[in-house]
N, C-alpha and C positions, 0 to 999 in steps of 0.2 A: 429904645430897642428899634432897630431899623428894620422896617417891613418892606423888603424889595422883592417879595415873592418867592423866597427860597429859605425860609426858616420855619422851625417849629418855635412859635413865640410864646404859646401859652405857658409851657413848663417853665421857661426861663423867667417869665413875669411872675408866675406863682412863687418861684423860688426867692426872688428879689423882694417881693411883698412879704414873704415869710419872714425876711430879715429886716422888716420895717423900712424897705427902701420904696421911693415913689416912682414905679415903674410905668413908663407911658410908651405906647407904641407909635413911632413916627411913620407916618404914610406918605409924606411929601418932603421933598429936599428943603422947602422954605422953613419947616420946623426945627431944622438942625441948628438954627441960630440961637435958639433958646435952650439947647440941651447942654447940661453940665457934664454928662458922661455919656458914652455911646457903647452899645453892643451891636456887633455885626454877627448874627447867627447864621447858620447855613446848612442845608441838606441838599444833596443832589450833585449834579455835574458841574464841574468847573466853568465850562464855556457858557452854559446856562446862567450861572451866577453872575459872571461878568457881563454878559448881554444884558441881564436884567438891571444891573447897576448902571450900565451906560443908557439904555433905552428910558430908564426912569430918570435920567439927568441927576443922579446921585453924586458923581465922582468928584466934580469941581467944589460943591458945597461941602462935601466930606473933607477934601484936602485943606479947605480954609478952616474948618472947625479944628482938624487934627494938627495942622501945622502952623497956622497963624494964631489960633486961640489956645492951642495946646490942650485941647479936650482929651482926657483919657478914653482910649477905645479898646475893647475887648473883641477879638474874633474868636468864634467857636466853631470848631470842625471845619467844614467848607469855608466858613467865615475866616478862619485862620489862613488857609490856603489862598484865598482871595488877596490877602495882605502881601502875598510873596510875588515874585516876578512872573510866574507862570507855573504850568502843570503838564506833566506827560499826558494827562487825561484830554487835553484839549489844544486848540491852536491860539485861543485868545491870549493877550498879554494880562497879566495880573496888575494889581495896583501898583506893585513894586515899591511899597513902603518899607519893607525888609528884604534884604539881599538874600533870597532864598528861593527854591523850586520844589514843587511836589513832584514826588516820584512813587510809582505803584510798588506795593509790596510784592517781592519775588522770593519767597522763602524756598530754601533748599530742602527743608524737612516736609515731606508730603503730608504730616500730620497736622501741619499749621495751615489753616484755611484762610482764605481771602474772601470776604473782608475779615480783618481783625475785629473780633467782637467780644466784648466782656471786660471783667474787671482786671486791672493790672497796677502793680506798684510802680511808683516813679522814683527817680533819683534827682534830688535837687543839685544843681550845679553851682548856684550862686545865690546869695541872700536876695530876697526880694520884698517889698512892702505887701505884696498880696499873699506871699507864702513865707511867713516867719519860719525860721529853721526850727524843726522839732526833732526829737530823737527818734520817735516811732514813724515808720514809713507811711506815706500817704498812698491811697488807692483811689483810682478814678475809672469811670466807664467809658470805654472806647467802642466806636462803630465806624471803621474807615478802611478804604482800599488803598489810600495813597497816604504818604507821609512826607513831611517837609524836611529838606536839607538845607541847613543855613550856611552861607559862604563864610560867615564871621562867627567862629566859635564863641565869642563873647556875647552873641545875641541869644545862645541856648540858655533856657531858665530850668527846664526839666528834660530828663531823657528817660526812655522806656524801652524794654526789650521785647521783641517779637520775632525770633529767628534772627534778628539784627537789632543793633541799637538805633533808636530813631528819636527824633526831637518831639518830645510831648508837649512842650510849651516854649515859647521865645518872648523876649522883650526887647524893644529898642525905644528908649525915651518913655513917650506916653503911650506906646503901642504894644498891647500884649496880644498873643495868640495861643489858643489851647486847642489841641487836637481832640482831647477827650471832651465829653459832655458834662460839664460841672452841674448842670441842672438835673442831671440823673445820677449824681455821685453822693447823694446823702450829705453826711456831716462834713466831708472834705469839700464838696461843692458849696455848701453853705458858707463855710469859712472863706473860701475864695471870693463869693459874692459879698460877703460882709466887709471884707478888706477892700474890694473894689468900691463899695459905697463910701468909704472913708478916705479915698485918695483925694 
């Protein structure tokens, strides 16, 4: 678990430990060398998140872990958006690991409030080791004002509807991003973390 000053770490750590995982909070880039899996959480503004990664000198060590050692990484909420190329919310470039951009919700229906907050069903667009296909729909807990648009539809893993269809999860090789909060999504979140531990 990467502690770069922009995440709610405790609830994610608790969920992983509930699934018998060995969750550790990494507070310095040097610790990335021994990590077998990575989680990039995130709450708050896009520019602040990217500035925190840069000022903490996280980016180059993260890229070595993800691209050279092929360590699986999961971005959660803002963490997912930071994996993309940028966001309408700010001016900073994102990590650019997935060809995507974050854009603000602008629902036509005045009854749909922003941020999008609450439980929503998702549609699975393809099979994935973290989300084995099941017949019953999965529901996850969302809190966000921005949603990611992927340039390549093949990267889209889950979709959801909130006034419009948006990407709820993407995957490119060993990089996963989830717009919802699996740590707040009860049994469906537990399943996701359990499968991530086994990758």
